[in-house]
C-alpha positions, 0 to 999 in steps of 0.5 A, a space after each residue: 615618468 616611468 615607475 620602478 616596479 622593483 623598488 621596495 616601496 610604492 605609492 598606490 595610484 588609479 592604475 590597478 595594473 601598476 599596482 598588481 605589477 608591483 605586487 607581482 615583483 614582490 611576491 615574497 612579502 604576501 600570501 595572496 591577493 584577490 580583486 572584487 570587480 563588483 566592489 572594485 576592491 583589491 585585498 592583499 593577505 600577508 603575515 600581518 592580516 588582510 589589508 584593502 589597498 586604496 589609492 594613496 596607500 604607501 606599500 613597503 616590501 622592505 622587511 620581507 613582509 608587506 607593510 601598508 599605510 596611508 
């Protein structure tokens, strides 16, 4: 099944490249992101603060800001 990276919502899975692709399609909803290869953590900085993105999280770009939830 192919993923729709232009969809306003996304559920994070084990494929980091897919999550980064989705984020790149929605650059207007966050300020920046960083990946720590040693800790294997993806952090996203946005208007509501900073979130560590984990597998299973629900990402929403619908309101022009990144909203994350478990």
